[in-house]
Residue frames relative to the residue before (quaternion, step in Angstrom):
aa qw qx qy qz dx dy dz
M 1.0000 0.0000 0.0000 0.0000 0.00 0.00 0.00
S 0.1901 -0.7666 0.6057 0.0966 3.54 -1.19 0.68
Y 0.0496 -0.7881 0.6132 -0.0183 3.55 -0.93 0.99
T 0.3773 -0.7078 0.5428 0.2491 3.59 -0.87 0.88
F 0.0242 -0.8020 0.5969 0.0018 3.55 -1.12 0.66
D 0.1839 -0.7206 0.6519 0.1481 3.51 -1.40 0.36
W 0.2477 -0.7077 0.6389 0.1723 3.55 -1.14 0.73
V 0.0427 -0.8298 0.5537 -0.0553 3.57 -0.46 1.26
D 0.2474 -0.7130 0.6322 0.1753 3.55 -1.06 0.80
A 0.1633 -0.8288 0.5345 0.0256 3.56 -0.60 1.22
F 0.7973 0.2254 -0.2526 0.4998 3.52 -1.25 0.73
T 0.6687 0.3709 -0.3192 0.5598 3.52 1.06 0.91
D 0.2873 -0.7422 0.5673 0.2115 3.56 -1.23 0.37
T 0.6788 0.3962 -0.3025 0.5392 3.57 1.25 0.42
V 0.5492 -0.6013 0.4513 0.3649 3.59 -1.09 0.60
F 0.8150 0.2364 -0.2234 0.4796 3.53 -1.26 0.68
G 0.5739 0.5066 -0.4140 0.4925 3.56 1.15 0.71
G 0.7781 0.3600 -0.2302 0.4604 3.55 -1.28 -0.02
N 0.6436 -0.5164 0.4145 0.3839 3.56 -1.17 -0.69
G 0.3482 -0.7679 0.5059 0.1821 3.57 -0.71 1.09
C 0.0174 0.7792 -0.6258 0.0312 3.54 -1.20 0.66
V 0.2865 -0.7187 0.6057 0.1856 3.57 -1.00 0.86
V 0.1462 -0.7786 0.6084 0.0472 3.55 -0.87 1.06
V 0.1374 -0.8025 0.5797 0.0327 3.57 -0.55 1.23
H 0.2726 -0.7898 0.5338 0.1300 3.58 -0.79 1.05
G 0.8313 0.2038 -0.1633 0.4906 3.55 -1.27 0.59
A 0.3246 0.8233 -0.4116 0.2175 3.53 1.15 0.72
D 0.2825 0.8004 -0.5004 0.1708 3.62 1.21 0.23
A 0.7477 0.4106 -0.2222 0.4722 3.61 0.91 -0.89
L 0.5113 0.6532 -0.4241 0.3634 3.60 1.23 -0.14
S 0.4477 -0.7276 0.4511 0.2582 3.59 -0.64 1.10
L 0.6163 -0.5414 0.4213 0.3867 3.55 -1.24 0.48
K 0.6130 0.5603 -0.3438 0.4383 3.56 1.03 -0.77
D 0.7009 0.4546 -0.2668 0.4805 3.57 0.90 -0.94
R 0.5952 0.5615 -0.3677 0.4418 3.60 1.07 -0.64
M 0.7128 0.4295 -0.2617 0.4888 3.58 0.89 -0.89
A 0.5998 0.5620 -0.3598 0.4416 3.59 1.10 -0.64
L 0.6291 0.5343 -0.3400 0.4507 3.59 1.03 -0.72
V 0.6007 0.5467 -0.3637 0.4561 3.59 1.04 -0.71
R 0.6766 0.4765 -0.2968 0.4765 3.58 0.88 -0.89
E 0.6392 0.5431 -0.3280 0.4345 3.59 1.01 -0.78
T 0.7178 0.4428 -0.2481 0.4765 3.58 0.99 -0.82
S 0.3039 -0.7568 0.5040 0.2842 3.60 1.23 -0.53
L 0.4294 0.6610 -0.4849 0.3788 3.58 1.17 0.57
S 0.5897 -0.5705 0.4201 0.3876 3.57 -1.24 0.26
E 0.8064 -0.0077 0.0400 0.5900 3.60 1.06 -0.72
C 0.1441 -0.7306 0.6524 0.1406 3.52 -1.38 0.36
A 0.3060 -0.7515 0.5646 0.1512 3.55 -1.24 0.61
Y 0.1460 -0.7886 0.5956 0.0453 3.54 -1.09 0.81
V 0.2841 -0.7668 0.5552 0.1523 3.56 -0.60 1.16
V 0.0024 0.7998 -0.5963 0.0689 3.55 -0.77 1.14
A 0.6271 -0.5236 0.4120 0.4037 3.55 -1.30 0.23
S 0.0784 -0.7825 0.6159 0.0467 3.55 -1.22 0.55
D 0.2326 -0.7564 0.5924 0.1508 3.56 -1.06 0.78
K 0.6523 0.5043 -0.3065 0.4756 3.57 1.33 0.21
A 0.7959 0.1812 -0.0538 0.5752 3.58 1.20 -0.52
D 0.6909 -0.4635 0.3487 0.4317 3.55 -1.31 0.11
F 0.7845 0.0308 0.0102 0.6192 3.55 1.08 -0.78
G 0.2276 -0.7461 0.6039 0.1638 3.53 -1.30 0.38
A 0.0126 0.7830 -0.6218 0.0078 3.57 -1.16 0.58
R 0.1186 -0.7587 0.6356 0.0801 3.54 -1.20 0.64
Y 0.2325 -0.7948 0.5556 0.0743 3.52 -1.00 0.92
Y 0.0846 -0.8167 0.5708 0.0017 3.56 -1.00 0.88
L 0.3298 -0.6554 0.6454 0.2125 3.47 -1.31 0.71
A 0.7303 -0.4132 0.2957 0.4567 3.58 -1.27 -0.10
G 0.8260 0.2219 -0.0983 0.5088 3.59 1.09 -0.58
Q 0.8058 0.1324 -0.0767 0.5721 3.60 1.20 0.01
E 0.5433 -0.5671 0.4933 0.3740 3.53 -1.35 0.25
I 0.1686 -0.7345 0.6443 0.1299 3.55 -1.20 0.61
L 0.4446 -0.7643 0.4027 0.2366 3.55 -0.55 1.21
M 0.7919 0.0560 -0.0175 0.6078 3.57 1.08 -0.66
A 0.1039 0.7797 -0.6101 0.0953 3.56 -0.89 0.92
G 0.4524 -0.7459 0.4322 0.2284 3.54 -0.84 1.02
H 0.7330 0.4232 -0.2849 0.4500 3.59 0.68 -0.97
P 0.6168 0.5030 -0.3785 0.4727 3.68 1.04 -0.43
T 0.5969 0.5470 -0.3716 0.4543 3.61 1.12 -0.53
V 0.6496 0.4888 -0.3117 0.4919 3.58 0.91 -0.89
A 0.6690 0.5118 -0.3046 0.4446 3.59 0.86 -0.96
T 0.6495 0.5259 -0.3222 0.4447 3.59 0.93 -0.87
V 0.6871 0.4774 -0.2919 0.4635 3.57 0.85 -0.94
V 0.6323 0.5173 -0.3343 0.4700 3.60 0.96 -0.79
S 0.6442 0.5176 -0.3143 0.4672 3.59 1.01 -0.79
L 0.6387 0.5212 -0.3200 0.4670 3.59 0.98 -0.82
V 0.6369 0.5114 -0.3205 0.4797 3.57 1.04 -0.79
K 0.6571 0.5360 -0.3079 0.4314 3.57 0.88 -0.98
R 0.7345 0.4047 -0.2179 0.4992 3.57 1.05 -0.75
G 0.5580 -0.6652 0.3640 0.3371 3.58 1.26 0.33
L 0.4729 0.6990 -0.4222 0.3310 3.57 1.22 0.38
I 0.7018 0.2932 -0.2392 0.6036 3.57 1.33 -0.06
D 0.3500 -0.7573 0.5209 0.1811 3.55 -0.73 1.10
L 0.0142 0.8026 -0.5944 0.0488 3.55 -0.55 1.20
S 0.2362 0.8018 -0.5175 0.1834 3.57 1.13 0.59
A 0.6904 0.4351 -0.2721 0.5099 3.58 1.18 -0.53
G 0.5733 -0.6145 0.3677 0.3981 3.58 1.27 0.04
R 0.7904 0.1651 -0.0679 0.5860 3.58 1.28 -0.20
A 0.0504 0.7832 -0.6193 0.0242 3.57 -1.14 0.63
E 0.2114 -0.7333 0.6275 0.1544 3.53 -1.27 0.49
I 0.0247 0.7924 -0.6070 0.0547 3.56 -0.83 1.02
T 0.3020 -0.6956 0.5985 0.2583 3.53 -1.37 -0.05
L 0.1339 -0.7820 0.6075 0.0390 3.54 -1.10 0.80
E 0.2303 -0.7734 0.5771 0.1257 3.56 -0.70 1.09
V 0.0387 -0.7725 0.6337 -0.0114 3.57 -0.70 1.16
G 0.7639 -0.4004 0.2351 0.4481 3.58 -1.24 0.03
S 0.7187 0.4480 -0.2508 0.4689 3.58 1.09 -0.68
G 0.7416 -0.3335 0.2232 0.5376 3.61 1.25 -0.12
V 0.6680 -0.5020 0.3818 0.3949 3.55 -1.33 -0.27
L 0.1836 -0.7839 0.5882 0.0759 3.55 -0.87 1.03
P 0.3426 -0.6812 0.5977 0.2476 3.60 -0.97 0.81
I 0.0851 -0.8021 0.5910 -0.0074 3.56 -0.90 1.00
E 0.1097 -0.7485 0.6491 0.0797 3.55 -1.07 0.81
V 0.1023 -0.7968 0.5953 0.0166 3.56 -0.88 0.99
T 0.0073 -0.7822 0.6230 -0.0003 3.57 -0.97 0.85
Q 0.1078 -0.7709 0.6237 0.0711 3.54 -1.28 0.48
D 0.2910 -0.7791 0.5298 0.1662 3.56 -0.76 1.02
G 0.7510 -0.4280 0.2758 0.4204 3.55 -1.31 0.05
Q 0.6793 0.4644 -0.2856 0.4912 3.58 1.20 -0.43
G 0.6007 -0.6068 0.3388 0.3953 3.57 1.31 0.13
R 0.4433 0.6923 -0.4649 0.3287 3.59 1.23 0.05
V 0.2148 -0.7756 0.5862 0.0928 3.56 -0.87 1.03
D 0.0834 -0.7794 0.6205 0.0222 3.56 -0.87 1.04
V 0.1596 -0.7917 0.5886 0.0352 3.54 -0.92 1.02
T 0.0688 -0.7804 0.6209 0.0268 3.57 -0.87 1.00
M 0.0951 -0.7835 0.6131 0.0340 3.56 -0.66 1.12
T 0.2562 -0.7231 0.6132 0.1884 3.56 -1.11 0.66
Q 0.2365 -0.7943 0.5481 0.1128 3.54 -0.33 1.29
H 0.6645 -0.5616 0.3393 0.3576 3.54 -1.22 0.63
R 0.6745 -0.4369 0.4005 0.4401 3.53 -1.36 0.23
P 0.4283 -0.7312 0.4567 0.2709 3.62 -0.70 0.97
D 0.2478 -0.7190 0.6322 0.1479 3.50 -1.20 0.75
F 0.1993 -0.7822 0.5832 0.0913 3.57 -0.56 1.18
G 0.1252 -0.8455 0.5191 0.0100 3.54 -0.41 1.29
A 0.8542 -0.1513 0.1193 0.4830 3.52 -1.15 -0.74
K 0.3170 -0.6999 0.6062 0.2053 3.53 -1.22 0.67
H 0.2329 -0.7984 0.5499 0.0767 3.56 -1.12 0.74
D 0.5666 -0.6005 0.4469 0.3446 3.54 -1.13 0.68
P 0.4957 -0.6850 0.4370 0.3067 3.63 -0.69 1.02
G 0.6554 0.5250 -0.3161 0.4415 3.57 0.98 -0.79
D 0.6367 0.5336 -0.3282 0.4495 3.57 1.05 -0.79
V 0.6783 0.4684 -0.2950 0.4831 3.58 0.92 -0.86
A 0.6466 0.5329 -0.3273 0.4369 3.59 0.90 -0.89
A 0.6444 0.5539 -0.3253 0.4149 3.58 0.98 -0.84
I 0.5641 0.5999 -0.3873 0.4146 3.59 1.15 -0.52
Y 0.7772 0.3379 -0.1428 0.5112 3.57 1.16 -0.69
G 0.5584 -0.6204 0.3873 0.3915 3.59 1.23 0.28
L 0.5312 0.6091 -0.4050 0.4276 3.57 1.22 0.50
S 0.4334 -0.6766 0.5239 0.2826 3.57 -1.32 0.04
A 0.6780 -0.4856 0.3592 0.4189 3.56 -1.29 0.32
G 0.6319 0.5592 -0.3317 0.4219 3.59 1.09 -0.65
D 0.5988 0.5611 -0.3620 0.4422 3.58 1.24 -0.27
V 0.6765 0.5084 -0.2669 0.4612 3.59 1.27 -0.38
V 0.2987 -0.7260 0.5955 0.1705 3.55 -1.05 0.88
G 0.8493 0.0737 -0.0606 0.5192 3.58 -0.79 1.00
T 0.6264 -0.5331 0.4286 0.3739 3.54 -1.25 -0.58
P 0.4169 -0.6920 0.5218 0.2742 3.62 -0.68 1.00
Q 0.0151 -0.8012 0.5978 -0.0244 3.55 -1.08 0.74
T 0.4350 -0.6649 0.5399 0.2780 3.54 -1.09 0.75
V 0.0048 0.7744 -0.6304 0.0538 3.55 -0.83 1.09
S 0.0653 -0.8032 0.5918 0.0207 3.57 -0.99 0.84
T 0.0760 -0.7349 0.6700 0.0725 3.54 -1.12 0.81
G 0.7782 -0.0799 0.0362 0.6218 3.55 1.27 0.55
T 0.7468 0.0292 -0.0165 0.6642 3.55 1.20 -0.73
G 0.3813 -0.7729 0.4697 0.1912 3.56 -0.84 0.98
F 0.0197 -0.7586 0.6513 0.0067 3.53 -1.23 0.71
A 0.3985 -0.6814 0.5547 0.2631 3.56 -1.11 0.69
I 0.2170 -0.8110 0.5322 0.1093 3.57 -0.08 1.30
T 0.0033 -0.8056 0.5867 -0.0824 3.54 -0.67 1.20
V 0.1775 -0.7982 0.5716 0.0682 3.57 -0.49 1.23
L 0.1952 -0.7794 0.5889 0.0879 3.57 -0.82 1.05
R 0.5711 -0.6407 0.4056 0.3145 3.56 -1.12 0.74
T 0.8359 0.1337 -0.0079 0.5322 3.57 0.91 -0.88
K 0.5832 -0.5460 0.4705 0.3747 3.52 -1.33 0.36
D 0.5876 0.5783 -0.3767 0.4224 3.59 1.08 -0.64
A 0.6563 0.4924 -0.3099 0.4805 3.59 0.97 -0.83
L 0.6414 0.5233 -0.3254 0.4571 3.57 0.97 -0.83
R 0.6769 0.4841 -0.2969 0.4683 3.59 0.92 -0.86
A 0.6800 0.5089 -0.2874 0.4427 3.58 1.04 -0.73
A 0.5026 0.6879 -0.4176 0.3159 3.60 1.19 -0.43
R 0.0165 0.7696 -0.6364 0.0497 3.57 -0.94 1.02
L 0.4034 -0.7503 0.4728 0.2254 3.56 -0.67 1.10
D 0.1799 -0.7251 0.6581 0.0932 3.54 -0.99 1.02
V 0.3354 -0.7899 0.4755 0.1936 3.57 -0.18 1.30
A 0.6393 0.5256 -0.3313 0.4531 3.60 0.98 -0.79
A 0.6544 0.5037 -0.3122 0.4697 3.59 1.00 -0.81
L 0.6379 0.5125 -0.3298 0.4708 3.58 1.03 -0.75
T 0.6384 0.5291 -0.3242 0.4554 3.58 0.97 -0.85
E 0.6594 0.4954 -0.3047 0.4762 3.57 0.97 -0.84
F 0.6335 0.5502 -0.3244 0.4367 3.57 1.00 -0.85
T 0.7666 0.3729 -0.1896 0.4873 3.58 0.95 -0.89
A 0.3937 0.7732 -0.4491 0.2130 3.60 1.26 -0.14
D 0.7404 0.4243 -0.2337 0.4660 3.58 0.94 -0.86
I 0.7507 0.3005 -0.1812 0.5598 3.58 1.27 -0.16
A 0.0881 0.8691 -0.4822 0.0670 3.53 1.03 0.89
D 0.6615 0.5145 -0.3179 0.4435 3.61 1.13 -0.50
T 0.6972 0.4300 -0.2619 0.5104 3.58 1.26 -0.10
F 0.3284 -0.7398 0.5531 0.1970 3.56 -0.78 1.03
I 0.1106 0.8217 -0.5460 0.1202 3.59 -0.33 1.21
E 0.0848 0.8163 -0.5641 0.0909 3.59 0.96 0.78
P 0.4266 -0.7030 0.4948 0.2813 3.64 -0.73 0.96
F 0.1795 -0.7510 0.6313 0.0725 3.53 -1.02 0.95
L 0.2226 -0.8165 0.5268 0.0788 3.54 -0.43 1.29
V 0.0636 -0.8285 0.5531 -0.0601 3.55 -0.68 1.19
T 0.0449 -0.7503 0.6549 0.0786 3.54 -1.19 0.61
L 0.4457 -0.6548 0.5366 0.2910 3.53 -1.20 0.57
G 0.6908 0.3770 -0.3392 0.5153 3.54 -0.90 1.00
G 0.3704 -0.7635 0.4884 0.2032 3.57 -0.73 1.05
E 0.5791 -0.5595 0.4548 0.3806 3.52 -1.34 0.07
T 0.7344 0.2378 -0.1804 0.6096 3.58 1.29 -0.36
G 0.6915 -0.4784 0.3432 0.4187 3.55 -1.30 0.07
L 0.6235 0.5558 -0.3363 0.4349 3.58 1.25 -0.31
G 0.7050 0.5220 -0.2569 0.4056 3.56 1.13 -0.62
D 0.2889 -0.7395 0.5853 0.1646 3.52 -1.31 0.53
T 0.7681 0.1259 -0.1004 0.6197 3.59 1.25 -0.39
F 0.0927 -0.7590 0.6389 0.0844 3.53 -1.31 0.41
S 0.0766 -0.8432 0.5299 -0.0484 3.57 -0.78 1.05
R 0.1346 -0.7493 0.6377 0.1176 3.51 -1.40 0.25
L 0.0825 -0.7435 0.6592 0.0765 3.55 -1.23 0.64
L 0.1279 -0.7932 0.5947 0.0274 3.57 -0.42 1.30
L 0.1895 -0.8341 0.5176 0.0212 3.55 -0.79 1.10
A 0.4183 -0.6937 0.5360 0.2378 3.53 -1.23 0.64
P 0.6106 -0.5331 0.4224 0.4056 3.62 -1.16 0.47
P 0.5713 -0.1260 -0.8065 -0.0851 1.59 -2.24 1.20
M 0.3903 0.7157 -0.4888 0.3106 3.58 1.21 0.35
P 0.5993 -0.4886 0.4539 0.4429 3.60 -1.26 0.16
A 0.6479 -0.5716 0.3400 0.3712 3.58 -1.15 0.60
E 0.8030 0.0217 0.0101 0.5955 3.60 1.11 -0.62
D 0.3860 -0.7108 0.5449 0.2211 3.54 -1.12 0.74
P 0.4373 -0.7249 0.4552 0.2758 3.64 -0.70 0.95
F 0.7811 -0.1211 0.0633 0.6093 3.61 1.00 -0.74
T 0.1542 -0.8123 0.5624 0.0148 3.54 -0.82 1.10
G 0.2238 -0.8426 0.4768 0.1121 3.57 0.02 1.31
S 0.6480 0.5019 -0.3358 0.4642 3.60 1.00 -0.69
A 0.6554 0.4937 -0.3136 0.4779 3.60 0.97 -0.82
T 0.5990 0.5613 -0.3609 0.4426 3.60 1.09 -0.64
G 0.6400 0.5111 -0.3218 0.4751 3.59 1.03 -0.74
C 0.6482 0.5036 -0.3107 0.4792 3.58 0.99 -0.84
M 0.6433 0.5319 -0.3067 0.4574 3.56 0.98 -0.91
A 0.6488 0.5272 -0.3206 0.4454 3.58 0.94 -0.88
A 0.6516 0.5074 -0.3146 0.4679 3.58 0.95 -0.87
Y 0.6494 0.5215 -0.3111 0.4578 3.60 0.96 -0.87
L 0.6796 0.4948 -0.3019 0.4497 3.58 0.83 -0.97
W 0.6725 0.4936 -0.2961 0.4653 3.58 0.94 -0.90
A 0.6799 0.4955 -0.2972 0.4517 3.60 0.88 -0.93
N 0.7499 0.3862 -0.2055 0.4963 3.59 1.07 -0.72
R 0.4799 -0.7198 0.4010 0.3012 3.57 1.28 0.42
L 0.3842 0.7242 -0.4807 0.3113 3.56 1.05 0.80
I 0.7179 0.2506 -0.2167 0.6123 3.57 1.34 -0.04
D 0.4731 -0.7077 0.4611 0.2506 3.56 -1.08 0.77
A 0.7867 0.2045 -0.0953 0.5746 3.58 1.15 -0.58
P 0.4949 -0.6908 0.4406 0.2895 3.61 -1.03 0.70
V 0.6742 0.4314 -0.2879 0.5257 3.60 1.27 -0.06
F 0.2148 0.7799 -0.5601 0.1787 3.58 -0.71 1.04
T 0.4389 -0.6732 0.5319 0.2670 3.55 -1.38 0.13
A 0.1872 -0.7867 0.5843 0.0685 3.55 -0.81 1.10
E 0.1015 -0.7923 0.6005 0.0357 3.57 -1.01 0.89
Q 0.0720 0.7722 -0.6255 0.0858 3.54 -1.19 0.68
G 0.7742 0.4250 -0.2648 0.3871 3.57 -1.23 0.44
H 0.4690 0.7120 -0.4356 0.2886 3.60 1.21 -0.25
W 0.6750 0.4974 -0.3028 0.4531 3.60 0.99 -0.79
M 0.6501 0.4863 -0.3102 0.4946 3.58 1.29 -0.21
G 0.5019 -0.6434 0.4267 0.3899 3.57 1.26 -0.16
R 0.6618 0.4350 -0.3069 0.5278 3.57 1.27 0.40
P 0.0674 -0.8524 0.5169 0.0397 3.60 0.55 1.11
G 0.0354 -0.7934 0.6076 -0.0106 3.53 -1.00 0.93
R 0.0866 -0.7999 0.5936 0.0144 3.56 -1.15 0.62
A 0.0362 -0.7714 0.6350 0.0183 3.55 -1.16 0.74
E 0.3047 -0.6888 0.6225 0.2129 3.51 -1.21 0.64
V 0.1203 -0.8321 0.5411 -0.0161 3.54 -0.71 1.15
E 0.0092 0.7756 -0.6311 0.0051 3.55 -1.11 0.76
V 0.2440 -0.7529 0.5970 0.1314 3.55 -0.75 1.11
L 0.2744 -0.7883 0.5369 0.1225 3.56 -0.81 1.04
G 0.7900 0.2977 -0.2335 0.4825 3.56 -0.84 0.99
P 0.6435 -0.5286 0.3838 0.3990 3.58 -1.29 0.27
R 0.7131 -0.4800 0.3045 0.4103 3.55 -1.28 0.40
N 0.7526 0.3970 -0.2162 0.4789 3.59 1.01 -0.76
D 0.7762 0.2130 -0.1409 0.5764 3.61 1.25 0.09
I 0.0386 0.8282 -0.5538 0.0773 3.56 0.59 1.19
S 0.2581 -0.8089 0.5155 0.1151 3.58 -0.70 1.09
G 0.7821 -0.1615 0.1253 0.5887 3.59 1.20 -0.37
V 0.2740 -0.7381 0.5884 0.1841 3.54 -1.33 0.05
K 0.2439 -0.7447 0.6031 0.1489 3.56 -0.90 0.96
V 0.0297 -0.7749 0.6312 -0.0168 3.55 -0.89 1.02
S 0.0741 -0.8267 0.5573 -0.0212 3.56 -0.62 1.18
G 0.1578 0.7782 -0.5987 0.1053 3.53 -1.05 0.81
S 0.4084 -0.6885 0.5399 0.2601 3.52 -1.25 0.39
G 0.1151 -0.7914 0.5959 0.0735 3.54 -1.30 0.12
V 0.1677 -0.7762 0.6013 0.0885 3.54 -1.22 0.53
V 0.4192 -0.6839 0.5395 0.2560 3.56 -1.09 0.78
V 0.2585 -0.7863 0.5495 0.1134 3.56 -0.75 1.11
M 0.7902 -0.1062 0.0873 0.5973 3.60 0.98 -0.82
Q 0.1892 -0.7540 0.6196 0.1086 3.52 -1.33 0.45
G 0.1839 0.7995 -0.5601 0.1153 3.56 -1.13 0.52
D 0.5091 -0.6090 0.5092 0.3326 3.51 -1.36 -0.38
L 0.2910 -0.7209 0.6073 0.1636 3.51 -1.02 0.93
L 0.1287 -0.8135 0.5667 0.0225 3.59 -0.60 1.16
L 0.0822 0.8007 -0.5836 0.1079 3.56 -0.53 1.22
């Protein structure tokens, strides 16, 4: 079988920035085994597979090296950019609204293209679910840090996929963080059915454009660190707004600069602090390569 694909760098407007994702088209018949094998083959954190949908304009499913992930931000941006590149979304008016069915449900998507051809994708992530709170010392210990490095109480938040949002006091603490895989395994042992990878956040960007800077350190067989995590950014935004850690619901999130893959998203939390209805996360993407997957 042959499947067309695009390799897209998401949350960046330049190649070799942001987070890469392979988007495979017409993938309904592609087995789950092969979907996950491709992730391992590419050494990317995730790959996206465009499938038919009877609920939305397009369907997509996202996979890690060993499991499906119901909602993921950079594969969403990559999928939409790929659809635009292949002429499947009409941007003759410079703007389009579509729906995309992912594992967690249907996402409203707005797509724009400027005169230079830059494609920007805005996804409206689901109403956040605020889950379990975690001891600051327990989360800090996973990264060789102390409870004093943590602001407030880490909490699992999901806008489709859950992350344990953990705000650190300083960039020095964020830079010093080193993942202890055994400690992470122990931390998640009692909640194995819930994806709660800690997402480490600091207030203040890495550049003058940013308002937050984050890291997501990953355990094998994943890459050691994710360059930009769009779903976690939505969860982080809801947490910061609900906990009064940001003054305005609109801000710029940065990630990946220390890896040499700078990424940026424009974020807007929808609704008041005590009743958040969703989170808009916007980013651009560029196609790096195209080809055929032969299986």
